[in-house]
N, C-alpha and C positions, 0 to 999 in steps of 0.2 A: 523551174524555166530555166532553159539555156542561154544564162545571160550574153555568154559570146555572139551567138546568133543575134539575139535581139539586138544589141549594139549595132551589129552594121545592119541589120534590117530597117534600124532605126533612122541611122545614118544616111542612107539612102533615101528613105519617105521624109526627109528631114524632119522626122519629132523629134525636136530637139530637147522640146519641154518634157519630152517623156522618159530624155537619159537619166537624170535624177535617182531615180530607183535601181536603176542597174549597179549605181555604185555604193560601195560601203563605205564606213567612217575612216579616215583617214586616206580615202584614196588620193592617188598622185597620178598625174600623167606627162612625160616627157616626149619630144622627137628632136630631130635637128633643127628645123628652121624654131623650134621652142625649147631650147635645152633647160631650162629653169622649172625643175618641177612645178606644176598646177595642181590646184585641189581640183575636184567635180565643178563646183560654179567658174572658176576660171578655163577650165575645159569647154565648156558648155560656151561659156561666151566668144572663145575661140572660133568651134565649129561654126557658131553663127555669123560671125564675120566672114569667114571663109566662104559661107553660105553665101554670103550676100554678092562676094567680090567670081563666085563659081557657083550660079546657081542651078547648073544641071550637074555638079559633083558626084561621084559616086564612087562605091568601093565595089569590085568583084573579088570574090574570096575565090582563091584558087585551091589553096589546100588548108587545112585545120589538122593541128598535132595537137591531140591532149596530152596530158599526164596529170599527176598526181596535183591537185588545186592550181594547175597552171594548164595553160596553153598557149602554141604557135601560131599563127595565121599567117601564112602568104596571101598578100592582095595586090590587086592593081586599080591606085586611086586615076581616076581620071577627071576633068572638068576643063571647059571653057571659061575663060575671064570674060565676064561682063562687057567691061570696057574697051578689050582691043579685039578679042572673038580668036585672041590665041588658046589652043589646045593645049592642056598639060596632060601627061603621063608617065605616072611613078609607079615603080615595083616596091612595093612596101612590105615588110616584114614585122609583126608584133609580139611582142612577147606579153602574157595576159596572165597575173595573179589573180587568184579566184579565193575567197575568204571561207575556208571549210567552214565554220560555222553560222555564216549567214546566206552563204550562196553568191553573193556578189563579188564585182570587180573591185579588187583592193589598190591595181596598179595596173599601169598598163604603159609600156614603152612601144615607140614607133620607131623605125628604123629606115632611112632610105638613103640615097644622093639626090640633094638637093640639086635644084637646078643652078648652073652657072650664075645666073643673073638675079638669084633668090639666095645665095650664099650669103652669111656675113659680112663677108671680105670681099664680095664683088665690086667692090669700088675700089679696089685696092689694085696697084699694076704686080707686075711679077716680082718687083724691088720689095712689095709693102708697103709702099708709099701708097698715098690717097692720090687719087686721080683727078 
């Protein structure tokens, strides 16, 4: 099974219950808005929350660069917020490590520039003070 392709297919199809078999033991995930590493259950829980806020969210894979036991994926994440109708589009880069023994994803890191209003410091002014 191509676990990287399956991850993006299941993400887009909202088949989050089927994600667990793609992740190996000790799996961890992190990204700019969730910088603390998450295990598989935590990652799926966050994906569920995002799916509720952005019910039409999708990732379009632009390019995949495979390597030995790892892959880099260039993708575009887009979705429209359910509560205000604002569409968000992010250019993303994912580093995916694959366990050579199990063939499952062992580690995944997402990289993108968060929108200004979603950054952890978005409620601070240019001097770093709370607004």
